N, CA, C, O and CB atoms as a CASP TS submission, in Angstrom:
PFRMAT TS
TARGET T0000
AUTHOR 0000-0000-0000
METHOD Language model
MODEL 1
PARENT N/A
ATOM      1  N   UNK     1     102.443 143.472 126.392  1.00  0.00           N
ATOM      2  CA  UNK     1     101.430 143.236 125.540  1.00  0.00           C
ATOM      3  C   UNK     1     101.940 142.904 124.088  1.00  0.00           C
ATOM      4  O   UNK     1     102.905 143.495 123.604  1.00  0.00           O
ATOM      5  CB  UNK     1     100.545 144.391 125.575  1.00  0.00           C
ATOM      6  N   UNK     2     101.249 141.936 123.427  1.00  0.00           N
ATOM      7  CA  UNK     2     101.760 141.717 122.035  1.00  0.00           C
ATOM      8  C   UNK     2     101.395 142.845 121.120  1.00  0.00           C
ATOM      9  O   UNK     2     100.487 143.646 121.342  1.00  0.00           O
ATOM     10  CB  UNK     2     101.217 140.413 121.450  1.00  0.00           C
ATOM     11  N   UNK     3     102.178 142.839 120.074  1.00  0.00           N
ATOM     12  CA  UNK     3     101.954 143.949 119.192  1.00  0.00           C
ATOM     13  C   UNK     3     102.256 143.520 117.743  1.00  0.00           C
ATOM     14  O   UNK     3     102.920 142.501 117.558  1.00  0.00           O
ATOM     15  CB  UNK     3     102.820 145.156 119.615  1.00  0.00           C
ATOM     16  N   UNK     4     101.823 144.214 116.756  1.00  0.00           N
ATOM     17  CA  UNK     4     102.052 144.098 115.395  1.00  0.00           C
ATOM     18  C   UNK     4     103.206 144.938 114.982  1.00  0.00           C
ATOM     19  O   UNK     4     103.446 145.959 115.627  1.00  0.00           O
ATOM     20  CB  UNK     4     100.865 144.438 114.654  1.00  0.00           C
ATOM     21  N   UNK     5     103.977 144.587 113.917  1.00  0.00           N
ATOM     22  CA  UNK     5     105.051 145.334 113.445  1.00  0.00           C
ATOM     23  C   UNK     5     104.990 145.390 111.868  1.00  0.00           C
ATOM     24  O   UNK     5     104.827 144.366 111.205  1.00  0.00           O
ATOM     25  CB  UNK     5     106.364 144.725 113.967  1.00  0.00           C
ATOM     26  N   UNK     6     105.125 146.596 111.324  1.00  0.00           N
ATOM     27  CA  UNK     6     105.233 146.756 109.850  1.00  0.00           C
ATOM     28  C   UNK     6     106.765 147.310 109.656  1.00  0.00           C
ATOM     29  O   UNK     6     107.213 148.253 110.309  1.00  0.00           O
ATOM     30  CB  UNK     6     104.007 147.851 109.226  1.00  0.00           C
ATOM     31  N   UNK     7     107.434 146.653 108.754  1.00  0.00           N
ATOM     32  CA  UNK     7     108.743 146.890 108.315  1.00  0.00           C
ATOM     33  C   UNK     7     108.722 147.320 106.816  1.00  0.00           C
ATOM     34  O   UNK     7     108.078 146.683 105.982  1.00  0.00           O
ATOM     35  CB  UNK     7     109.594 145.643 108.544  1.00  0.00           C
ATOM     36  N   UNK     8     109.447 148.418 106.512  1.00  0.00           N
ATOM     37  CA  UNK     8     109.623 148.657 105.038  1.00  0.00           C
ATOM     38  C   UNK     8     111.032 148.951 104.847  1.00  0.00           C
ATOM     39  O   UNK     8     111.665 149.751 105.536  1.00  0.00           O
ATOM     40  CB  UNK     8     108.736 149.824 104.469  1.00  0.00           C
ATOM     41  N   UNK     9     111.497 148.266 103.877  1.00  0.00           N
ATOM     42  CA  UNK     9     112.964 148.386 103.546  1.00  0.00           C
ATOM     43  C   UNK     9     113.143 149.127 102.266  1.00  0.00           C
ATOM     44  O   UNK     9     112.587 148.697 101.255  1.00  0.00           O
ATOM     45  CB  UNK     9     113.648 146.993 103.430  1.00  0.00           C
ATOM     46  N   UNK    10     113.921 150.278 102.223  1.00  0.00           N
ATOM     47  CA  UNK    10     114.027 151.150 101.232  1.00  0.00           C
ATOM     48  C   UNK    10     115.502 151.033 100.536  1.00  0.00           C
ATOM     49  O   UNK    10     116.519 151.460 101.083  1.00  0.00           O
ATOM     50  CB  UNK    10     113.711 152.519 101.802  1.00  0.00           C
ATOM     51  N   UNK    11     115.482 150.425  99.311  1.00  0.00           N
ATOM     52  CA  UNK    11     116.858 150.272  98.607  1.00  0.00           C
ATOM     53  C   UNK    11     116.685 151.465  97.618  1.00  0.00           C
ATOM     54  O   UNK    11     116.429 152.606  98.005  1.00  0.00           O
ATOM     55  CB  UNK    11     117.156 148.677  97.802  1.00  0.00           C
ATOM     56  N   UNK    12     116.825 151.157  96.466  1.00  0.00           N
ATOM     57  CA  UNK    12     116.564 152.125  95.211  1.00  0.00           C
ATOM     58  C   UNK    12     115.119 152.372  95.044  1.00  0.00           C
ATOM     59  O   UNK    12     114.686 153.326  94.397  1.00  0.00           O
ATOM     60  CB  UNK    12     117.110 151.510  93.812  1.00  0.00           C
ATOM     61  N   UNK    13     114.365 151.479  95.649  1.00  0.00           N
ATOM     62  CA  UNK    13     112.879 151.393  95.664  1.00  0.00           C
ATOM     63  C   UNK    13     112.475 150.721  96.951  1.00  0.00           C
ATOM     64  O   UNK    13     113.310 150.120  97.626  1.00  0.00           O
ATOM     65  CB  UNK    13     112.312 150.596  94.417  1.00  0.00           C
ATOM     66  N   UNK    14     111.167 150.816  97.313  1.00  0.00           N
ATOM     67  CA  UNK    14     110.697 150.445  98.637  1.00  0.00           C
ATOM     68  C   UNK    14     110.151 148.987  98.433  1.00  0.00           C
ATOM     69  O   UNK    14     109.602 148.608  97.398  1.00  0.00           O
ATOM     70  CB  UNK    14     109.556 151.499  99.217  1.00  0.00           C
ATOM     71  N   UNK    15     110.381 148.181  99.600  1.00  0.00           N
ATOM     72  CA  UNK    15     109.759 147.008  99.686  1.00  0.00           C
ATOM     73  C   UNK    15     109.072 146.864 101.051  1.00  0.00           C
ATOM     74  O   UNK    15     109.745 147.042 102.066  1.00  0.00           O
ATOM     75  CB  UNK    15     110.703 145.959  99.415  1.00  0.00           C
ATOM     76  N   UNK    16     107.755 146.547 101.134  1.00  0.00           N
ATOM     77  CA  UNK    16     107.003 146.434 102.325  1.00  0.00           C
ATOM     78  C   UNK    16     106.983 144.972 102.687  1.00  0.00           C
ATOM     79  O   UNK    16     106.565 144.142 101.880  1.00  0.00           O
ATOM     80  CB  UNK    16     105.598 147.015 102.168  1.00  0.00           C
ATOM     81  N   UNK    17     107.427 144.637 103.890  1.00  0.00           N
ATOM     82  CA  UNK    17     107.325 143.190 104.299  1.00  0.00           C
ATOM     83  C   UNK    17     105.972 143.023 104.950  1.00  0.00           C
ATOM     84  O   UNK    17     105.326 143.988 105.360  1.00  0.00           O
ATOM     85  CB  UNK    17     108.509 142.743 105.310  1.00  0.00           C
ATOM     86  N   UNK    18     105.537 141.692 105.039  1.00  0.00           N
ATOM     87  CA  UNK    18     104.286 141.366 105.481  1.00  0.00           C
ATOM     88  C   UNK    18     104.280 141.742 107.039  1.00  0.00           C
ATOM     89  O   UNK    18     105.316 141.718 107.704  1.00  0.00           O
ATOM     90  CB  UNK    18     103.970 139.843 105.165  1.00  0.00           C
ATOM     91  N   UNK    19     103.044 142.088 107.563  1.00  0.00           N
ATOM     92  CA  UNK    19     102.929 142.419 108.973  1.00  0.00           C
ATOM     93  C   UNK    19     103.269 141.213 109.775  1.00  0.00           C
ATOM     94  O   UNK    19     102.940 140.080 109.426  1.00  0.00           O
ATOM     95  CB  UNK    19     101.534 142.925 109.325  1.00  0.00           C
ATOM     96  N   UNK    20     103.978 141.501 110.925  1.00  0.00           N
ATOM     97  CA  UNK    20     104.311 140.256 111.754  1.00  0.00           C
ATOM     98  C   UNK    20     103.845 140.536 113.175  1.00  0.00           C
ATOM     99  O   UNK    20     103.748 141.698 113.571  1.00  0.00           O
ATOM    100  CB  UNK    20     105.919 139.898 111.740  1.00  0.00           C
ATOM    101  N   UNK    21     103.572 139.557 113.902  1.00  0.00           N
ATOM    102  CA  UNK    21     103.160 139.690 115.289  1.00  0.00           C
ATOM    103  C   UNK    21     104.490 139.503 116.146  1.00  0.00           C
ATOM    104  O   UNK    21     105.352 138.662 115.892  1.00  0.00           O
ATOM    105  CB  UNK    21     101.990 138.587 115.671  1.00  0.00           C
ATOM    106  N   UNK    22     104.524 140.369 117.150  1.00  0.00           N
ATOM    107  CA  UNK    22     105.610 140.229 118.180  1.00  0.00           C
ATOM    108  C   UNK    22     104.962 139.835 119.414  1.00  0.00           C
ATOM    109  O   UNK    22     104.146 140.561 119.983  1.00  0.00           O
ATOM    110  CB  UNK    22     106.443 141.533 118.399  1.00  0.00           C
ATOM    111  N   UNK    23     105.322 138.669 119.842  1.00  0.00           N
ATOM    112  CA  UNK    23     104.941 138.035 121.030  1.00  0.00           C
ATOM    113  C   UNK    23     105.424 138.740 122.390  1.00  0.00           C
ATOM    114  O   UNK    23     106.612 139.062 122.402  1.00  0.00           O
ATOM    115  CB  UNK    23     105.453 136.657 120.948  1.00  0.00           C
ATOM    116  N   UNK    24     104.781 138.980 123.361  1.00  0.00           N
ATOM    117  CA  UNK    24     105.158 139.364 124.653  1.00  0.00           C
ATOM    118  C   UNK    24     105.500 138.241 125.572  1.00  0.00           C
ATOM    119  O   UNK    24     106.290 138.385 126.505  1.00  0.00           O
ATOM    120  CB  UNK    24     104.136 140.133 125.213  1.00  0.00           C
ATOM    121  N   UNK    25     104.888 137.109 125.294  1.00  0.00           N
ATOM    122  CA  UNK    25     105.012 135.895 126.140  1.00  0.00           C
ATOM    123  C   UNK    25     104.455 136.236 127.582  1.00  0.00           C
ATOM    124  O   UNK    25     104.864 135.574 128.536  1.00  0.00           O
ATOM    125  CB  UNK    25     106.572 135.398 126.210  1.00  0.00           C
ATOM    126  N   UNK    26     103.609 137.169 127.752  1.00  0.00           N
ATOM    127  CA  UNK    26     103.079 137.430 129.119  1.00  0.00           C
ATOM    128  C   UNK    26     101.849 136.595 129.388  1.00  0.00           C
ATOM    129  O   UNK    26     101.238 136.034 128.478  1.00  0.00           O
ATOM    130  CB  UNK    26     102.736 138.927 129.306  1.00  0.00           C
ATOM    131  N   UNK    27     101.522 136.530 130.584  1.00  0.00           N
ATOM    132  CA  UNK    27     100.370 135.659 130.958  1.00  0.00           C
ATOM    133  C   UNK    27      99.049 136.442 131.041  1.00  0.00           C
ATOM    134  O   UNK    27      97.943 135.909 131.127  1.00  0.00           O
ATOM    135  CB  UNK    27     100.642 134.974 132.323  1.00  0.00           C
ATOM    136  N   UNK    28      99.303 137.861 131.003  1.00  0.00           N
ATOM    137  CA  UNK    28      98.076 138.813 131.112  1.00  0.00           C
ATOM    138  C   UNK    28      97.692 139.388 129.649  1.00  0.00           C
ATOM    139  O   UNK    28      97.003 140.401 129.529  1.00  0.00           O
ATOM    140  CB  UNK    28      98.435 140.114 132.163  1.00  0.00           C
ATOM    141  N   UNK    29      98.148 138.726 128.647  1.00  0.00           N
ATOM    142  CA  UNK    29      97.780 139.196 127.301  1.00  0.00           C
ATOM    143  C   UNK    29      97.121 138.235 126.446  1.00  0.00           C
ATOM    144  O   UNK    29      97.755 137.217 126.168  1.00  0.00           O
ATOM    145  CB  UNK    29      98.916 139.648 126.612  1.00  0.00           C
ATOM    146  N   UNK    30      95.927 138.388 125.970  1.00  0.00           N
ATOM    147  CA  UNK    30      95.020 137.311 125.318  1.00  0.00           C
ATOM    148  C   UNK    30      95.725 136.806 124.020  1.00  0.00           C
ATOM    149  O   UNK    30      95.410 135.723 123.527  1.00  0.00           O
ATOM    150  CB  UNK    30      93.500 137.927 124.940  1.00  0.00           C
ATOM    151  N   UNK    31      96.658 137.587 123.489  1.00  0.00           N
ATOM    152  CA  UNK    31      97.234 137.199 122.165  1.00  0.00           C
ATOM    153  C   UNK    31      98.571 136.359 122.450  1.00  0.00           C
ATOM    154  O   UNK    31      99.154 135.827 121.506  1.00  0.00           O
ATOM    155  CB  UNK    31      97.550 138.560 121.238  1.00  0.00           C
ATOM    156  N   UNK    32      98.989 136.259 123.598  1.00  0.00           N
ATOM    157  CA  UNK    32     100.304 135.679 124.036  1.00  0.00           C
ATOM    158  C   UNK    32      99.986 134.143 124.056  1.00  0.00           C
ATOM    159  O   UNK    32      98.903 133.661 124.389  1.00  0.00           O
ATOM    160  CB  UNK    32     100.838 136.276 125.559  1.00  0.00           C
ATOM    161  N   UNK    33     101.123 133.431 123.639  1.00  0.00           N
ATOM    162  CA  UNK    33     100.948 131.961 123.695  1.00  0.00           C
ATOM    163  C   UNK    33     101.018 131.466 125.133  1.00  0.00           C
ATOM    164  O   UNK    33     100.682 130.309 125.385  1.00  0.00           O
ATOM    165  CB  UNK    33     102.027 131.246 122.839  1.00  0.00           C
ATOM    166  N   UNK    34     101.432 132.278 126.068  1.00  0.00           N
ATOM    167  CA  UNK    34     101.522 131.966 127.559  1.00  0.00           C
ATOM    168  C   UNK    34     100.078 132.355 128.316  1.00  0.00           C
ATOM    169  O   UNK    34      99.960 132.164 129.526  1.00  0.00           O
ATOM    170  CB  UNK    34     102.829 132.874 128.239  1.00  0.00           C
ATOM    171  N   UNK    35      99.114 132.849 127.603  1.00  0.00           N
ATOM    172  CA  UNK    35      98.019 133.235 128.281  1.00  0.00           C
ATOM    173  C   UNK    35      97.154 131.809 128.610  1.00  0.00           C
ATOM    174  O   UNK    35      96.911 130.953 127.760  1.00  0.00           O
ATOM    175  CB  UNK    35      97.227 134.358 127.385  1.00  0.00           C
ATOM    176  N   UNK    36      96.777 131.754 129.930  1.00  0.00           N
ATOM    177  CA  UNK    36      96.190 130.611 130.376  1.00  0.00           C
ATOM    178  C   UNK    36      94.882 130.339 129.725  1.00  0.00           C
ATOM    179  O   UNK    36      94.061 131.241 129.553  1.00  0.00           O
ATOM    180  CB  UNK    36      96.059 130.673 131.760  1.00  0.00           C
ATOM    181  N   UNK    37      94.658 129.009 129.331  1.00  0.00           N
ATOM    182  CA  UNK    37      93.465 128.729 128.570  1.00  0.00           C
ATOM    183  C   UNK    37      92.172 128.772 129.480  1.00  0.00           C
ATOM    184  O   UNK    37      91.052 128.862 128.978  1.00  0.00           O
ATOM    185  CB  UNK    37      93.617 127.341 127.887  1.00  0.00           C
ATOM    186  N   UNK    38      92.375 128.706 130.781  1.00  0.00           N
ATOM    187  CA  UNK    38      91.182 128.637 131.672  1.00  0.00           C
ATOM    188  C   UNK    38      90.943 130.163 132.102  1.00  0.00           C
ATOM    189  O   UNK    38      90.078 130.336 132.960  1.00  0.00           O
ATOM    190  CB  UNK    38      91.444 127.600 133.015  1.00  0.00           C
ATOM    191  N   UNK    39      91.579 131.234 131.625  1.00  0.00           N
ATOM    192  CA  UNK    39      91.479 132.645 131.923  1.00  0.00           C
ATOM    193  C   UNK    39      90.374 132.997 130.922  1.00  0.00           C
ATOM    194  O   UNK    39      90.669 133.101 129.732  1.00  0.00           O
ATOM    195  CB  UNK    39      92.902 133.506 131.747  1.00  0.00           C
ATOM    196  N   UNK    40      89.221 133.169 131.309  1.00  0.00           N
ATOM    197  CA  UNK    40      88.060 133.611 130.283  1.00  0.00           C
ATOM    198  C   UNK    40      87.004 134.471 131.060  1.00  0.00           C
ATOM    199  O   UNK    40      87.034 134.669 132.274  1.00  0.00           O
ATOM    200  CB  UNK    40      87.257 132.241 129.591  1.00  0.00           C
ATOM    201  N   UNK    41      86.175 134.899 130.286  1.00  0.00           N
ATOM    202  CA  UNK    41      85.006 135.618 130.961  1.00  0.00           C
ATOM    203  C   UNK    41      85.267 137.023 131.402  1.00  0.00           C
ATOM    204  O   UNK    41      86.092 137.733 130.827  1.00  0.00           O
ATOM    205  CB  UNK    41      84.568 134.862 132.172  1.00  0.00           C
ATOM    206  N   UNK    42      84.564 137.418 132.422  1.00  0.00           N
ATOM    207  CA  UNK    42      84.633 138.816 132.973  1.00  0.00           C
ATOM    208  C   UNK    42      85.996 139.035 133.645  1.00  0.00           C
ATOM    209  O   UNK    42      86.604 140.094 133.485  1.00  0.00           O
ATOM    210  CB  UNK    42      83.459 139.082 134.024  1.00  0.00           C
ATOM    211  N   UNK    43      86.449 138.081 134.361  1.00  0.00           N
ATOM    212  CA  UNK    43      87.707 138.138 134.970  1.00  0.00           C
ATOM    213  C   UNK    43      88.847 138.475 134.095  1.00  0.00           C
ATOM    214  O   UNK    43      89.651 139.362 134.384  1.00  0.00           O
ATOM    215  CB  UNK    43      87.954 136.941 135.579  1.00  0.00           C
ATOM    216  N   UNK    44      88.917 137.696 132.926  1.00  0.00           N
ATOM    217  CA  UNK    44      89.936 137.898 131.867  1.00  0.00           C
ATOM    218  C   UNK    44      89.855 139.298 131.293  1.00  0.00           C
ATOM    219  O   UNK    44      90.870 139.958 131.073  1.00  0.00           O
ATOM    220  CB  UNK    44      89.763 136.864 130.733  1.00  0.00           C
ATOM    221  N   UNK    45      88.529 139.774 131.035  1.00  0.00           N
ATOM    222  CA  UNK    45      88.347 141.036 130.438  1.00  0.00           C
ATOM    223  C   UNK    45      88.874 142.247 131.316  1.00  0.00           C
ATOM    224  O   UNK    45      89.382 143.248 130.811  1.00  0.00           O
ATOM    225  CB  UNK    45      86.891 141.189 130.142  1.00  0.00           C
ATOM    226  N   UNK    46      88.728 142.083 132.507  1.00  0.00           N
ATOM    227  CA  UNK    46      89.275 143.170 133.587  1.00  0.00           C
ATOM    228  C   UNK    46      90.773 143.059 133.848  1.00  0.00           C
ATOM    229  O   UNK    46      91.451 144.056 134.096  1.00  0.00           O
ATOM    230  CB  UNK    46      88.539 142.988 135.043  1.00  0.00           C
ATOM    231  N   UNK    47      91.308 141.750 133.786  1.00  0.00           N
ATOM    232  CA  UNK    47      92.733 141.583 134.165  1.00  0.00           C
ATOM    233  C   UNK    47      93.586 141.565 133.018  1.00  0.00           C
ATOM    234  O   UNK    47      94.751 141.923 133.196  1.00  0.00           O
ATOM    235  CB  UNK    47      92.965 140.357 134.933  1.00  0.00           C
ATOM    236  N   UNK    48      93.220 141.209 131.856  1.00  0.00           N
ATOM    237  CA  UNK    48      94.179 140.855 130.739  1.00  0.00           C
ATOM    238  C   UNK    48      94.001 141.952 129.558  1.00  0.00           C
ATOM    239  O   UNK    48      92.955 142.583 129.403  1.00  0.00           O
ATOM    240  CB  UNK    48      93.862 139.283 130.167  1.00  0.00           C
ATOM    241  N   UNK    49      95.067 142.091 128.804  1.00  0.00           N
ATOM    242  CA  UNK    49      95.080 142.941 127.678  1.00  0.00           C
ATOM    243  C   UNK    49      94.089 142.385 126.626  1.00  0.00           C
ATOM    244  O   UNK    49      94.137 141.183 126.366  1.00  0.00           O
ATOM    245  CB  UNK    49      96.508 143.067 127.122  1.00  0.00           C
ATOM    246  N   UNK    50      93.263 143.129 126.052  1.00  0.00           N
ATOM    247  CA  UNK    50      92.280 142.767 125.024  1.00  0.00           C
ATOM    248  C   UNK    50      92.436 143.161 123.789  1.00  0.00           C
ATOM    249  O   UNK    50      91.577 142.863 122.959  1.00  0.00           O
ATOM    250  CB  UNK    50      91.141 143.151 125.301  1.00  0.00           C
ATOM    251  N   UNK    51      93.556 143.900 123.433  1.00  0.00           N
ATOM    252  CA  UNK    51      93.505 144.571 122.205  1.00  0.00           C
ATOM    253  C   UNK    51      94.952 144.843 121.754  1.00  0.00           C
ATOM    254  O   UNK    51      95.808 145.070 122.609  1.00  0.00           O
ATOM    255  CB  UNK    51      92.675 145.853 122.325  1.00  0.00           C
ATOM    256  N   UNK    52      95.240 144.828 120.510  1.00  0.00           N
ATOM    257  CA  UNK    52      96.621 145.385 120.114  1.00  0.00           C
ATOM    258  C   UNK    52      96.697 146.818 120.151  1.00  0.00           C
ATOM    259  O   UNK    52      95.685 147.498 119.979  1.00  0.00           O
ATOM    260  CB  UNK    52      97.021 144.974 118.742  1.00  0.00           C
ATOM    261  N   UNK    53      97.924 147.369 120.382  1.00  0.00           N
ATOM    262  CA  UNK    53      98.164 148.820 120.244  1.00  0.00           C
ATOM    263  C   UNK    53      98.397 149.151 118.881  1.00  0.00           C
ATOM    264  O   UNK    53      98.323 148.275 118.019  1.00  0.00           O
ATOM    265  CB  UNK    53      99.300 149.293 121.052  1.00  0.00           C
ATOM    266  N   UNK    54      98.685 150.390 118.589  1.00  0.00           N
ATOM    267  CA  UNK    54      99.023 150.707 117.240  1.00  0.00           C
ATOM    268  C   UNK    54     100.230 149.937 116.752  1.00  0.00           C
ATOM    269  O   UNK    54     101.051 149.593 117.602  1.00  0.00           O
ATOM    270  CB  UNK    54      99.258 152.156 117.113  1.00  0.00           C
ATOM    271  N   UNK    55     100.415 149.656 115.605  1.00  0.00           N
ATOM    272  CA  UNK    55     101.528 148.722 115.108  1.00  0.00           C
ATOM    273  C   UNK    55     102.821 149.539 115.198  1.00  0.00           C
ATOM    274  O   UNK    55     102.822 150.754 115.000  1.00  0.00           O
ATOM    275  CB  UNK    55     101.274 148.182 113.542  1.00  0.00           C
ATOM    276  N   UNK    56     103.933 148.831 115.506  1.00  0.00           N
ATOM    277  CA  UNK    56     105.320 149.499 115.422  1.00  0.00           C
ATOM    278  C   UNK    56     105.557 149.622 113.957  1.00  0.00           C
ATOM    279  O   UNK    56     105.254 148.723 113.173  1.00  0.00           O
ATOM    280  CB  UNK    56     106.544 148.640 116.158  1.00  0.00           C
ATOM    281  N   UNK    57     106.123 150.785 113.588  1.00  0.00           N
ATOM    282  CA  UNK    57     106.633 150.949 112.157  1.00  0.00           C
ATOM    283  C   UNK    57     108.057 151.306 112.076  1.00  0.00           C
ATOM    284  O   UNK    57     108.561 152.189 112.770  1.00  0.00           O
ATOM    285  CB  UNK    57     105.862 152.012 111.419  1.00  0.00           C
ATOM    286  N   UNK    58     108.690 150.603 111.218  1.00  0.00           N
ATOM    287  CA  UNK    58     110.067 150.677 110.985  1.00  0.00           C
ATOM    288  C   UNK    58     110.367 150.785 109.564  1.00  0.00           C
ATOM    289  O   UNK    58     109.849 150.030 108.741  1.00  0.00           O
ATOM    290  CB  UNK    58     110.734 149.561 111.546  1.00  0.00           C
ATOM    291  N   UNK    59     111.289 151.815 109.221  1.00  0.00           N
ATOM    292  CA  UNK    59     111.673 152.039 107.956  1.00  0.00           C
ATOM    293  C   UNK    59     113.284 151.805 107.979  1.00  0.00           C
ATOM    294  O   UNK    59     114.031 152.447 108.717  1.00  0.00           O
ATOM    295  CB  UNK    59     111.189 153.487 107.487  1.00  0.00           C
ATOM    296  N   UNK    60     113.702 150.836 107.105  1.00  0.00           N
ATOM    297  CA  UNK    60     115.251 150.522 107.058  1.00  0.00           C
ATOM    298  C   UNK    60     115.734 151.125 105.692  1.00  0.00           C
ATOM    299  O   UNK    60     115.181 150.790 104.645  1.00  0.00           O
ATOM    300  CB  UNK    60     115.602 148.798 107.137  1.00  0.00           C
ATOM    301  N   UNK    61     116.667 151.928 105.716  1.00  0.00           N
ATOM    302  CA  UNK    61     117.188 152.533 104.550  1.00  0.00           C
ATOM    303  C   UNK    61     118.617 151.863 104.232  1.00  0.00           C
ATOM    304  O   UNK    61     119.503 151.774 105.081  1.00  0.00           O
ATOM    305  CB  UNK    61     117.278 154.113 104.767  1.00  0.00           C
ATOM    306  N   UNK    62     118.729 151.430 102.990  1.00  0.00           N
ATOM    307  CA  UNK    62     119.959 150.625 102.613  1.00  0.00           C
ATOM    308  C   UNK    62     120.499 151.452 101.509  1.00  0.00           C
ATOM    309  O   UNK    62     119.728 151.991 100.715  1.00  0.00           O
ATOM    310  CB  UNK    62     119.667 149.047 102.150  1.00  0.00           C
ATOM    311  N   UNK    63     121.835 151.585 101.415  1.00  0.00           N
ATOM    312  CA  UNK    63     122.597 152.291 100.481  1.00  0.00           C
ATOM    313  C   UNK    63     122.934 151.500  99.319  1.00  0.00           C
ATOM    314  O   UNK    63     123.790 151.939  98.551  1.00  0.00           O
ATOM    315  CB  UNK    63     123.756 152.786 101.068  1.00  0.00           C
ATOM    316  N   UNK    64     122.331 150.308  99.073  1.00  0.00           N
ATOM    317  CA  UNK    64     122.557 149.568  97.843  1.00  0.00           C
ATOM    318  C   UNK    64     121.401 149.040  97.199  1.00  0.00           C
ATOM    319  O   UNK    64     120.287 149.314  97.645  1.00  0.00           O
ATOM    320  CB  UNK    64     123.410 148.519  98.062  1.00  0.00           C
ATOM    321  N   UNK    65     121.570 148.173  96.005  1.00  0.00           N
ATOM    322  CA  UNK    65     120.513 147.721  95.378  1.00  0.00           C
ATOM    323  C   UNK    65     119.884 146.724  96.136  1.00  0.00           C
ATOM    324  O   UNK    65     120.572 146.160  96.987  1.00  0.00           O
ATOM    325  CB  UNK    65     120.816 147.307  94.164  1.00  0.00           C
ATOM    326  N   UNK    66     118.550 146.350  95.977  1.00  0.00           N
ATOM    327  CA  UNK    66     117.753 145.222  96.526  1.00  0.00           C
ATOM    328  C   UNK    66     118.389 143.999  95.831  1.00  0.00           C
ATOM    329  O   UNK    66     118.896 144.090  94.713  1.00  0.00           O
ATOM    330  CB  UNK    66     116.109 145.362  96.227  1.00  0.00           C
ATOM    331  N   UNK    67     118.337 142.732  96.611  1.00  0.00           N
ATOM    332  CA  UNK    67     118.805 141.524  96.057  1.00  0.00           C
ATOM    333  C   UNK    67     118.391 141.187  94.683  1.00  0.00           C
ATOM    334  O   UNK    67     119.197 140.722  93.877  1.00  0.00           O
ATOM    335  CB  UNK    67     118.436 140.511  96.867  1.00  0.00           C
ATOM    336  N   UNK    68     117.005 141.437  94.361  1.00  0.00           N
ATOM    337  CA  UNK    68     116.497 141.119  93.072  1.00  0.00           C
ATOM    338  C   UNK    68     117.160 142.021  91.962  1.00  0.00           C
ATOM    339  O   UNK    68     117.582 141.497  90.931  1.00  0.00           O
ATOM    340  CB  UNK    68     114.966 141.277  93.084  1.00  0.00           C
ATOM    341  N   UNK    69     117.245 143.284  92.160  1.00  0.00           N
ATOM    342  CA  UNK    69     117.993 144.140  91.241  1.00  0.00           C
ATOM    343  C   UNK    69     119.405 143.769  90.995  1.00  0.00           C
ATOM    344  O   UNK    69     119.883 143.638  89.868  1.00  0.00           O
ATOM    345  CB  UNK    69     117.975 145.476  91.717  1.00  0.00           C
ATOM    346  N   UNK    70     120.099 143.593  92.195  1.00  0.00           N
ATOM    347  CA  UNK    70     121.474 143.103  92.041  1.00  0.00           C
ATOM    348  C   UNK    70     121.722 141.901  91.234  1.00  0.00           C
ATOM    349  O   UNK    70     122.675 141.848  90.456  1.00  0.00           O
ATOM    350  CB  UNK    70     121.998 142.851  93.281  1.00  0.00           C
ATOM    351  N   UNK    71     120.831 140.865  91.407  1.00  0.00           N
ATOM    352  CA  UNK    71     120.958 139.638  90.705  1.00  0.00           C
ATOM    353  C   UNK    71     120.596 139.874  89.187  1.00  0.00           C
ATOM    354  O   UNK    71     121.197 139.304  88.276  1.00  0.00           O
ATOM    355  CB  UNK    71     120.042 138.554  91.369  1.00  0.00           C
ATOM    356  N   UNK    72     119.632 140.703  89.010  1.00  0.00           N
ATOM    357  CA  UNK    72     119.392 140.965  87.573  1.00  0.00           C
ATOM    358  C   UNK    72     120.420 141.746  86.763  1.00  0.00           C
ATOM    359  O   UNK    72     120.404 141.691  85.533  1.00  0.00           O
ATOM    360  CB  UNK    72     118.170 141.663  87.461  1.00  0.00           C
ATOM    361  N   UNK    73     121.287 142.453  87.415  1.00  0.00           N
ATOM    362  CA  UNK    73     122.440 143.066  86.753  1.00  0.00           C
ATOM    363  C   UNK    73     123.575 142.183  86.585  1.00  0.00           C
ATOM    364  O   UNK    73     124.536 142.610  85.947  1.00  0.00           O
ATOM    365  CB  UNK    73     122.882 144.217  87.468  1.00  0.00           C
ATOM    366  N   UNK    74     123.602 140.996  87.072  1.00  0.00           N
ATOM    367  CA  UNK    74     124.687 140.189  86.965  1.00  0.00           C
ATOM    368  C   UNK    74     124.792 139.312  85.772  1.00  0.00           C
ATOM    369  O   UNK    74     125.760 138.565  85.638  1.00  0.00           O
ATOM    370  CB  UNK    74     124.740 139.456  88.054  1.00  0.00           C
TER
END
């Protein structure tokens, strides 16, 4: 099933990236690009995923300055 992902990178301060969609490429997920166009109605509602789960959340910790802060110090 397709899901959303939230990523936050922490340097000496935090930077939250825009939410992104992670595609599953399955045929039984309505959010997938591989979901058949003719799969609609009640059959689709009982057979296919109709919702996103909770978003994946990642925090990436870096031991150095962010690129903007590093460029400003030069």
